C-alpha positions as CSV (number, residue, x, y, z in Angstrom):
1,X,-30.0,132.6,58.5
2,X,-26.7,131.1,57.4
3,X,-26.2,134.0,54.9
4,X,-26.9,136.6,57.6
5,X,-24.2,135.0,59.8
6,X,-21.7,135.0,57.0
7,X,-22.3,138.7,56.3
8,X,-22.1,139.6,59.9
9,X,-18.8,137.8,60.5
10,X,-17.4,139.1,57.2
11,X,-18.2,142.6,58.3
12,X,-16.5,142.1,61.7
13,X,-13.4,140.6,60.0
14,X,-13.1,143.5,57.5
15,X,-13.6,146.1,60.3
16,X,-10.9,144.4,62.4
17,X,-8.3,144.2,59.6
18,X,-8.9,147.7,58.4
19,X,-9.2,149.2,61.9
20,X,-5.9,147.7,63.1
21,X,-3.8,148.7,60.1
22,X,-3.5,152.3,61.1
23,X,-2.6,153.1,57.5
24,X,-4.6,156.3,57.5
25,X,-2.4,157.7,60.3
26,X,0.8,156.8,58.6
27,X,3.0,159.7,57.2
28,X,4.1,159.7,53.6
29,X,7.7,159.3,54.8
30,X,6.9,156.2,56.8
31,X,5.0,154.8,53.8
32,X,8.1,155.5,51.6
33,X,10.4,153.9,54.2
34,X,8.2,150.7,54.3
35,X,8.2,150.5,50.5
36,X,12.0,150.4,50.7
37,X,12.0,147.3,52.9
38,X,11.4,144.8,50.0
39,X,14.9,143.4,50.3
40,X,17.6,143.7,52.9
41,X,20.0,145.6,50.6
42,X,17.2,148.1,49.8
43,X,16.4,148.3,53.6
44,X,19.9,149.7,54.1
45,X,19.3,152.3,51.5
46,X,15.9,153.2,53.0
47,X,17.4,153.4,56.4
48,X,20.1,155.8,55.1
49,X,17.5,157.9,53.3
50,X,15.0,158.2,56.1
51,X,17.2,157.7,59.2
52,X,18.8,160.6,61.2
53,X,22.6,160.7,61.1
54,X,24.1,158.2,63.5
55,X,20.9,156.2,63.9
56,X,21.3,152.8,65.6
57,X,19.2,150.7,63.2
58,X,19.3,147.6,65.5
59,X,20.4,145.6,62.5
60,X,17.1,146.0,60.6
61,X,19.2,146.0,57.4
62,X,20.2,142.4,58.1
63,X,16.7,141.1,57.5
64,X,14.7,140.6,54.4
65,X,11.6,142.3,55.7
66,X,8.4,141.7,53.6
67,X,4.9,143.0,53.8
68,X,5.5,145.7,56.4
69,X,2.5,147.1,58.1
70,X,1.9,149.7,60.8
71,X,-0.2,148.3,63.7
72,X,0.0,151.3,66.0
73,X,0.7,155.0,65.8
74,X,1.5,157.0,68.9
75,X,2.5,160.6,69.7
76,X,5.2,160.9,72.3
77,X,6.1,164.5,73.1
78,X,7.6,165.8,69.8
79,X,7.9,162.4,68.2
80,X,5.5,160.2,66.1
81,X,6.2,156.5,66.8
82,X,4.9,153.7,64.6
83,X,4.8,150.0,65.7
84,X,5.6,148.1,62.5
85,X,5.5,144.4,61.8
86,X,7.1,142.7,58.8
87,X,7.6,139.1,57.7
88,X,11.2,137.9,57.9
89,X,11.5,134.3,56.7
90,X,9.3,132.1,59.0
91,X,9.1,134.8,61.6
92,X,7.4,138.2,62.0
93,X,9.7,140.9,63.4
94,X,8.3,144.0,65.3
95,X,9.9,147.4,65.6
96,X,8.9,150.8,67.0
97,X,10.2,153.5,64.8
98,X,10.1,157.1,66.1
99,X,10.2,160.0,63.7
100,X,11.1,163.7,64.2
101,X,11.4,166.3,61.4
102,X,10.8,163.7,58.7
103,X,13.7,161.4,59.9
104,X,13.7,158.2,62.0
105,X,15.4,159.1,65.2
106,X,15.1,155.8,67.1
107,X,14.5,152.1,66.3
108,X,13.4,149.8,69.1
109,X,13.6,146.1,68.1
110,X,10.7,144.3,69.8
111,X,11.9,140.9,68.6
112,X,10.1,138.2,66.6
113,X,7.2,135.8,66.8
114,X,6.3,132.7,64.7
């Protein structure tokens, strides 16, 4: 009986973490952008590479963002928007990044949580 409960809860846990990741809906460009967030100095390079000219980055490049993950993907008119969370020291920062024509065209800083 205990074994069946363990298997049941393990299956629910795995479904929850894989279902919430949204990784299968993430474009190769967004994946490349997140790979560039390993260090804040690299984040600036990644923002330059994937950001549209004149992009307001909301100071993303000032944070050492680790382990970024997409938690939500949305289509808004002609944009694809990703809600992304990443560790920044003892906090977790959240951003909504909207893409058009393979470039980030807007960054919405959703703040942080502990």
